[in-house]
C-alpha positions in Angstrom: 49.0 74.7 18.7 52.8 75.4 19.8 55.1 72.5 20.2 57.0 72.4 23.3 54.6 74.6 25.2 53.1 71.3 27.2 56.7 70.5 28.4 57.0 73.1 30.4 57.6 72.2 34.1 54.8 74.4 35.7 52.1 74.0 33.3 49.4 71.5 34.0 49.0 68.8 31.7 47.2 66.4 34.0 46.6 65.5 37.8 49.8 63.2 37.5 52.1 65.7 35.5 50.9 68.3 38.2 51.6 66.7 41.3 55.3 65.8 39.7 55.6 69.4 38.8 55.0 70.2 42.1 56.8 67.8 44.0 60.1 69.2 42.0 59.0 72.7 43.1 58.7 71.8 47.0 62.2 71.9 47.6 62.4 75.6 46.5 58.9 77.2 46.4 57.0 78.1 49.5 54.6 75.0 49.5 53.1 72.3 46.7 49.9 74.0 47.5 50.7 77.1 47.6 47.4 79.5 46.3 49.6 81.6 44.2 51.4 79.0 42.4 48.3 77.4 41.7 46.6 80.5 40.2 49.5 81.1 37.5 49.0 77.4 36.7 45.6 77.4 36.7 45.5 80.6 34.7 48.1 79.4 31.9 45.6 75.9 32.0 42.5 78.0 31.1 44.4 79.8 28.5 45.0 76.6 26.8 41.5 75.4 26.8 39.9 78.7 25.5 42.7 78.7 22.6 41.7 74.8 21.7 38.1 76.3 21.3 38.9 78.9 18.6 35.1 80.3 17.6 36.9 84.0 16.0 34.1 85.9 17.2 34.3 89.6 19.2 33.4 87.7 22.4 35.9 84.9 21.9 38.5 87.6 20.9 37.8 89.8 24.2 37.9 86.2 26.5 41.3 85.6 25.2 42.1 89.2 26.3 41.0 89.2 29.3 42.1 85.6 30.2 45.7 86.6 29.4 45.3 89.7 32.0 44.1 87.4 34.8 47.3 85.4 34.4 49.4 88.5 34.0 47.8 89.8 37.7 48.5 86.3 39.2 52.1 86.4 38.1 52.2 90.1 39.4 51.0 87.9 42.9 53.7 85.3 42.7 56.6 88.1 42.0 55.1 89.8 45.4 56.2 86.7 47.3 59.0 87.2 49.8 60.7 84.2 48.6 60.3 85.0 44.9 61.7 88.4 45.7 64.9 87.3 47.7 66.0 84.7 45.0 65.5 87.3 42.1 67.3 90.0 43.6 70.4 87.6 43.3 69.5 86.2 39.8 71.7 85.8 37.1 69.2 84.2 34.5 66.7 86.9 33.8 68.2 89.1 30.9 66.8 86.7 28.5 63.3 86.8 30.2 63.4 90.8 30.4 64.4 91.0 26.6 60.9 88.3 26.0 58.9 90.6 27.9 60.2 93.9 26.1 59.6 92.1 22.8 55.9 91.6 23.8 55.4 94.9 24.9 56.9 96.2 21.6 54.6 94.0 20.0 51.2 95.0 21.8 52.3 98.6 21.3 52.7 98.1 17.8 49.3 96.1 18.0 47.3 99.0 19.7 48.3 101.2 16.7 47.7 99.0 14.2 43.9 98.3 15.7 43.7 102.3 15.6 44.5 102.2 11.9 42.2 99.7 11.6 39.4 101.5 13.2 40.2 104.7 11.2 40.1 102.6 7.8 36.4 101.4 8.8 35.4 104.8 9.4 37.1 106.2 6.2 34.9 103.1 4.2 31.4 104.4 5.8 32.4 107.9 5.0 32.8 107.0 1.4 29.8 105.2 1.5 27.7 107.9 2.2 29.5 110.4 0.1 29.7 107.9 -3.0 33.5 108.3 -3.3 34.7 105.3 -5.1 38.2 106.6 -5.2 38.4 106.6 -1.4 36.5 103.3 -1.1 39.3 102.0 -3.2 41.7 103.8 -0.9 40.7 102.4 2.1 39.9 99.2 0.7 43.9 99.1 0.3 44.5 100.4 3.7 43.3 97.8 5.3 44.9 95.4 3.9 48.2 96.9 4.9 46.8 96.5 8.3 46.1 93.1 7.7 49.6 92.4 6.5 50.7 94.3 9.8 48.6 92.0 12.0 50.2 88.8 10.0 53.9 90.3 11.1 53.2 90.7 14.4 51.6 87.5 14.8 54.5 85.9 13.3 56.9 88.1 16.1 54.9 86.3 18.7 55.2 83.0 17.7 58.8 83.0 18.4 58.0 83.5 21.9 55.6 80.3 21.9 58.8 77.9 21.9 60.7 76.5 24.7 63.6 79.0 25.7 66.8 77.8 27.3 68.7 79.8 29.9 72.6 79.8 30.6 73.9 77.4 33.1 72.4 78.7 36.6 73.4 76.5 39.7 70.4 77.4 42.0 67.7 75.5 41.7 65.3 78.1 43.0 66.5 80.8 40.7 66.0 78.2 37.8 62.5 77.1 39.3 61.2 80.9 39.2 62.4 81.7 36.3 60.8 79.0 34.5 57.6 79.7 36.0 57.9 83.6 34.4 58.9 81.9 31.1 55.6 80.1 31.0 53.6 82.7 31.8 55.6 84.7 28.7 55.1 81.6 26.3 51.6 81.4 27.5 50.9 85.1 26.7 52.5 84.7 23.3 50.5 81.5 22.8 47.4 82.9 23.4 48.2 86.2 21.6 49.3 84.1 18.5 45.8 82.9 18.4 43.9 86.4 18.9 46.0 88.1 16.4 45.0 85.1 13.9 41.3 85.7 14.8 41.3 89.2 14.6 42.9 89.1 10.7 40.7 86.6 10.3 37.3 89.1 11.4 39.2 91.9 9.2 39.5 89.5 6.4 35.5 89.3 6.9 34.6 92.7 6.7 36.6 93.1 3.6 33.5 91.2 1.9 31.4 94.0 3.4 33.8 96.4 2.1 32.6 95.3 -1.7 29.3 95.1 -0.5 29.3 98.7 0.4 30.6 99.6 -2.7 27.8 97.6 -4.6 25.5 99.9 -2.2 27.1 103.4 -3.3 26.8 102.6 -6.9 23.3 101.1 -6.7 22.1 104.0 -4.3 23.4 106.5 -6.8 21.8 105.0 -9.9 18.5 104.1 -8.7 18.3 105.8 -5.2 17.8 103.1 -3.4 19.4 100.1 -1.8 19.0 96.4 -1.4 18.5 95.1 2.0 21.9 92.6 1.7 23.3 96.4 0.5 22.3 98.2 3.7 23.0 95.0 5.9 26.7 95.1 4.3 26.9 98.9 5.6 25.3 97.4 8.9 28.4 94.9 9.6 30.7 97.9 8.8 29.2 99.9 11.6 29.3 96.9 14.0 32.9 95.9 13.5 34.0 99.2 14.2 32.3 99.0 17.6 34.4 95.5 18.0 37.6 97.3 17.2 37.1 99.6 20.2 36.6 97.1 22.3 39.6 95.3 21.0 41.8 98.3 21.3 40.5 98.9 25.0 41.0 95.0 26.1 44.5 95.6 24.0 45.5 98.1 26.1 45.0 96.3 29.4 47.3 93.7 28.3 50.3 96.0 26.7 49.8 97.6 30.6 50.4 94.7 32.6 53.0 93.1 30.6 54.7 96.4 31.2 54.1 96.1 34.9 55.1 92.6 35.1 58.7 93.9 33.7 59.0 97.1 35.8 58.4 94.4 38.7 61.3 92.1 37.6 63.5 95.1 37.1 62.6 96.9 40.5 63.8 93.3 42.2 66.5 92.8 40.5 67.8 96.5 40.7 66.3 97.9 44.0 66.5 101.2 44.6 69.3 102.4 47.2 
């Protein structure tokens, strides 16, 4: 879990803390029970609940990506509030948030490309099995390991964004409150993404075993023209994983686009057109 993540003023930890957070906000934000603010907090809490029960399954990964997308929708709604736009139009503390969002966008862009590479690697291994090509099998296995290393690198990048960030001195209370809400969403996104990337990396590692079994399938099939049930199941897992990758790619692209929308919204507020 990310230390410091629970200390954010807009993260609902308990009814008592939540009430206190609303009390602080009531001086600057629309209403302590404003549904949009509540929605942002509820989505952050939902992400915490999801990450607290890691399963590593495709359904769990898809649920996490969908949860991030819903959080971003809630933040977009918050950014459309007149009070939010009025305050942010004069803000001086958003450069860091914009930089963090850009880093998340770049990371998800790289992640989507990495997932595509993983899909290609999987397809090549299946082709090698069918063609009984041992050289291609070894090459594909090496490529998969490189993809897994890249996922690990991207996970490390996002871990930095799960930590509490300090703003420059801001005298405007409303600006600070709104900036904190945006920061909470950025941190929650990074927190969930770290769990997601770790889970996908683990799924890929499991398939490595299938790669090895598939190589055995290829050798045995060549020698005796038949394959055991275990070997056939190994190839089946490769085909199933290919479907998993397609689903993850689609969900990841939606998160990537939602991050872009958030950053564009902030830029449009802070630099309105003449």
